[in-house]
Each structure stands twice: as structure tokens, then as C-alpha cells.
C-alpha positions in Angstrom: 3.5 -22.2 40.2 1.6 -21.4 37.1 3.7 -18.2 36.3 6.9 -20.1 36.9 5.8 -22.8 34.3 4.8 -20.0 31.8 8.3 -18.3 32.3 10.0 -21.6 31.8 8.1 -22.4 28.6 8.9 -18.9 27.1 12.5 -19.4 28.0 12.6 -22.8 26.4 11.1 -21.7 23.4 13.3 -18.5 22.8 16.4 -20.5 23.7 15.6 -23.1 20.9 16.7 -21.2 17.8 15.7 -24.0 15.5 12.2 -24.1 17.0 11.9 -20.4 16.4 13.3 -20.9 12.8 10.7 -23.6 11.9 7.8 -21.6 13.5 8.5 -18.9 11.1 9.4 -21.3 8.0 6.2 -20.9 6.4 6.4 -17.0 6.8 9.8 -16.9 4.9 8.4 -19.2 2.3 5.6 -17.0 1.7 7.9 -13.9 1.4 10.1 -15.7 -0.9 7.0 -16.6 -3.2 5.6 -13.1 -3.0 9.1 -11.5 -4.1 9.4 -14.0 -6.9 6.1 -14.1 -8.7 3.0 -13.5 -6.5 3.3 -9.6 -6.5 3.9 -9.4 -10.3 1.1 -11.9 -10.8 -1.4 -9.6 -8.8 -0.2 -6.5 -10.4 -0.6 -7.7 -13.9 -4.1 -8.8 -12.9 -5.1 -5.5 -11.6 -3.5 -3.8 -14.7 -6.2 -5.4 -16.8 -8.8 -3.0 -15.0 -6.9 0.2 -14.2 -3.7 2.0 -15.4 -0.6 0.8 -13.6 0.5 3.4 -10.8 2.8 3.1 -7.9 -0.3 2.6 -5.7 -1.0 -0.9 -7.2 2.3 -1.9 -5.5 1.3 -0.7 -2.2 -2.1 -2.3 -2.5 -0.5 -5.8 -3.5 1.8 -5.4 -0.6 -1.0 -4.6 1.9 -2.9 -7.6 0.9 0.2 -9.8 1.3 1.1 -8.6 4.7 -2.6 -9.3 5.9 -2.1 -13.0 4.9 1.5 -13.0 6.2 0.3 -11.8 9.9 -2.4 -14.4 10.1 0.0 -17.1 9.2 2.7 -15.9 11.9 -0.2 -16.2 14.5 -0.8 -19.9 13.6 2.8 -20.9 13.3 4.3 -19.2 16.2 1.5 -20.5 18.5 1.9 -23.9 17.1 5.8 -23.8 17.7 5.2 -23.2 21.4 2.9 -26.3 21.6 6.1 -28.1 20.4 7.6 -27.7 23.9 4.4 -29.5 25.4 5.2 -32.5 22.9 8.8 -32.5 23.8 8.0 -32.5 27.5 5.6 -35.1 27.1 7.6 -37.5 25.2 10.8 -36.9 27.5 8.5 -37.4 30.6 9.2 -34.0 31.8 5.6 -33.5 32.2 5.5 -36.4 34.7 8.5 -34.7 36.7 6.2 -31.6 36.9 3.5 -33.6 38.5 5.7 -34.5 41.3 5.6 -30.8 42.3 2.5 -28.9 43.5 1.5 -28.3 39.8 -1.7 -30.1 38.4 -2.2 -31.5 35.1 -4.5 -28.6 34.4 -2.0 -25.8 35.3 0.6 -27.5 33.5 -1.5 -27.6 30.3 -2.7 -24.1 30.9 0.8 -22.8 31.2 1.5 -24.0 27.5 -1.5 -22.3 26.3 -0.7 -19.0 28.0 2.8 -19.1 26.7 1.6 -19.8 23.3 -0.7 -16.6 23.5 2.2 -14.5 24.9 4.8 -15.6 22.4 2.2 -15.7 19.6 1.1 -12.2 20.1 4.6 -10.8 20.7 5.8 -12.5 17.4 2.7 -11.3 15.4 2.8 -7.7 17.0 6.5 -7.4 15.9 5.5 -8.7 12.5 2.7 -6.1 12.3 5.3 -3.3 13.1 7.7 -4.5 10.6 5.0 -4.8 8.0 3.8 -1.2 8.6 7.4 0.1 8.3 7.7 -1.8 5.0 4.4 -0.7 3.6 5.4 3.0 4.4 9.0 2.4 3.0 7.5 1.8 -0.4 5.2 4.7 -0.6 2.2 3.6 1.4 0.7 5.3 4.5 0.6 4.4 8.2 -2.8 3.0 9.3 -5.0 5.7 11.0 -5.0 5.3 14.8 -8.6 3.8 14.5 -7.5 1.3 11.8 -4.3 0.4 13.9 -6.5 -0.5 16.8 -8.7 -2.5 14.8 -5.9 -4.3 13.1 -4.2 -5.0 16.8 -7.9 -6.3 18.0 -7.9 -8.5 15.1 -4.4 -9.7 15.8 -5.3 -10.6 19.4 -8.3 -12.6 18.2 -6.0 -14.2 15.6 -3.7 -15.3 18.3 -6.4 -16.8 20.7 -8.1 -18.6 18.0 -4.7 -20.0 16.7 -3.9 -21.1 20.3 -7.3 -22.9 20.5 -6.9 -24.6 17.2 -3.3 -25.7 17.9 -4.2 -27.0 21.2 -6.9 -29.0 19.9 -4.5 -30.6 17.3 -1.8 -31.2 19.6 -4.0 -33.1 22.2 -3.9 -35.9 19.5 -0.2 -36.0 19.1 2.1 -37.8 21.6 5.6 -37.7 19.6 7.9 -35.0 18.3 8.0 -36.8 15.0 4.4 -36.7 14.5 4.3 -33.0 15.6 7.0 -32.3 13.0 4.8 -33.8 10.3 1.9 -31.8 11.4 3.9 -28.4 11.5 5.2 -29.0 7.9 1.7 -29.8 6.7 0.3 -26.9 8.5 2.7 -24.4 7.1 2.1 -25.5 3.5 -1.7 -25.7 3.7 -2.2 -22.6 5.5 -1.1 -20.5 2.5 -3.7 -22.1 0.2 -6.7 -22.1 2.7 -6.0 -18.4 3.4 -6.1 -17.7 -0.2 -2.7 -16.3 -0.4 -0.7 -18.7 -2.9 -3.6 -18.7 -5.4 -6.4 -16.1 -6.0 -9.7 -17.2 -5.0 -11.1 -16.5 -8.3 -9.1 -19.3 -10.1 -10.1 -22.0 -7.5 -12.8 -24.5 -8.0 -16.0 -23.4 -6.1 -15.8 -26.7 -3.9 -12.4 -25.4 -2.9 -13.6 -21.8 -2.3 -16.4 -23.4 0.0 -13.7 -25.0 2.1 -11.8 -21.6 2.4 -15.0 -19.9 3.3 -15.4 -22.2 6.5 -11.8 -22.1 7.6 -11.5 -20.1 10.6 -8.2 -18.5 10.0 -9.2 -17.3 6.5 -11.5 -15.1 8.2 -8.8 -13.4 10.1 -7.0 -12.8 6.8 -10.2 -11.2 5.4 -10.5 -9.0 8.3 -7.1 -7.9 8.1 -7.0 -7.3 4.5 -10.2 -5.2 4.8 -8.3 -2.9 7.4 -4.9 -2.8 5.4 -6.2 -2.2 2.0 -9.1 0.1 2.5 -7.3 3.3 1.6 -5.3 1.8 -1.3 -8.3 0.2 -3.0 -10.0 3.7 -3.0 -6.9 5.2 -4.6 -6.4 2.4 -7.2 -10.1 1.9 -8.1 -11.1 5.7 -7.9 -14.5 5.9 -9.5 -14.6 2.2 -10.4 -16.7 0.5 -7.8 -17.4 -2.4 -10.1 -13.8 -3.1 -10.6 -13.1 -2.7 -7.0 -15.8 -5.1 -5.9 -14.4 -7.6 -8.6 -10.9 -7.3 -7.3 -12.1 -7.8 -3.5 -14.0 -10.8 -4.5 -11.3 -12.2 -6.7 -8.5 -11.8 -4.3 -10.3 -12.6 -1.0 -10.4 -9.2 0.4 -14.1 -10.0 1.1 -16.1 -13.4 0.7 -19.1 -13.8 -1.4 -21.2 -16.8 -0.7 -24.3 -17.4 -2.9 -24.3 -13.9 -4.4 -24.2 -12.3 -1.0 -21.2 -10.5 0.3 -20.2 -11.7 3.8 -19.9 -8.8 6.3 -17.1 -8.2 8.6 -19.3 -8.8 11.5 -20.1 -12.2 10.3 -16.3 -13.0 9.9 -15.9 -11.9 13.5 -18.6 -14.0 15.1 -17.3 -16.9 13.1 -14.0 -16.3 14.7 -15.5 -15.9 18.2 -17.7 -19.1 17.8 -14.4 -21.0 16.6 -12.6 -19.9 19.9 -15.6 -20.9 22.2 -16.2 -24.2 20.4 -12.5 -25.4 20.2 -11.9 -24.1 23.7 -14.7 -26.3 25.1 -13.9 -29.4 23.0 -10.1 -29.2 24.0 -11.1 -29.0 27.7 -13.5 -32.1 27.1 -10.6 -33.9 25.2 -8.1 -33.1 28.0 -10.4 -34.4 30.6 -11.0 -37.7 28.8 -7.5 -38.2 28.1 -6.2 -37.7 31.5 -9.3 -38.9 33.7 
């Protein structure tokens, strides 16, 4: 029964072209902003430290796609939960309860669907980003770096599913869900340090970003994607390289100390466990 529900959710999502479009709307906005001014803004900033080279464009593009993939994971998984809200409001969930399916199985089916579709769309995005990077003169990620990136993407989708599950348990109408989706798409770009460089933000805002779970996915991906290009662009200029990484959120500096990748990884895993537990407790309380 669970597999049938998951299959049904996947088909409903893919058939609804409008739902798929709005799930990727924030991604399209980010690509548009990048093409219009974000790329030139960062290239000009890097040019203050080193001579302008073709590698700079590659570095900036790698920086951008890392943020792009973290947003796809959030947006795609949230879009799947739109099916849950629609079923709830249309009483379709009540119809399912007439069958042998329990509330827990029904809810679990949405979570599994969000992971399947979220990872599928994120992985497709990853492949497209890699092709784009190579097309502008960059290099394919090494096999080890590629495995790291895919592992991070899996964590991104799992965490995004947990975050979105927790959020939608407070929502009961499609109107409210649409509002949340719109706000989420706008806020993600800022809280992942994509629209505005970390260095120009007030310290209070930087602190919020440091404790925003999705931003740690972005940092982990940036570290993987930009590693080779940073060495090429800032060859022999370790001070400039460090300044760039901190200013543009390739790594986080808190109270003068650099946050390690392992710390970001543990933060992500903790978020998954905590939100998974809270969502289970909230679901039980809501339908006891």
C-alpha cells in the first residue's frame, strides 16, 4: 500500500506542470539574477585582488551552482508536499483512510516521494551544472569530489524533506502553502548567502545565516566545487584566497575561528534528527 501511495504522489507531482514550474521558480530567479549582475559583481570584486583571468569566471560559476543545487533540494521537496496540502484540503486524505492505509503510511508516502523527486531533480541539476562548468572552460569534478558532492546532495534532500515536513504540518490550506512557497523561495537566496556577499551583511544577519541549516549545505558544496579554481585563481596568494572564501561564504568564520566541514556536516545531521523527531511528535499530537 505504501509503495502504491508513493507511486501515486510521484505521478500527481509530475503531471502537474504548474506545480513543477513553481517548485523551480526560485531557481530560475537565481539564474536570471546571476546572468544579469551577480556574476559581474563577484568578478569585479575578485579583480581587486588578482589579475582577471578566464578561471575567475569558472570560479564564480562554481560558487553559483553550489547555491543553486541547495535551493533545488529545498524547492523540489517543498513542491511535493504541496500534494499533501491539496489532498488534505480536498478531503482526499480522508478517502485514503477508508482503505487499509493508516495515517502514518499516508504521511510517510509524502516524505518518501519528496525524497525521490527531490533527489531526482537535484541530481539532474547537478549533471546540468557540471556540463555548464565544463562548457565555460572548467573541469569535471574528480571521482572523489563527485562522490562527495552526491553525498552532500543526498543529505541536502533528506534535510530539506525534514524541514519542509515540519513546516507543512502547521499548514492546512493551499493558499497558506502558496504563501509559504513564495516566501521560502525569496528568503532562501538571502539565507544561503547567494544574493548578497556575506561580507557586506550586518553581523547579526551573518549570525542568522551561520545557524540556518540549508546554508551549511551550500558551504559544503561550495568547498567541493570551488577547490580547484580557488587554487588556480589565487595561486600563491593564500591571504587573498582566505579573504575571498570568508567574504563569499565558501567557508564560515565565527568569532575569528574557521568552521570546519565536519562541523557543518554534524550541524546538518543534527538538524535532520531533531526535525524528524519534532515532526513525528507534532504529527502524533495533531492526529491523536
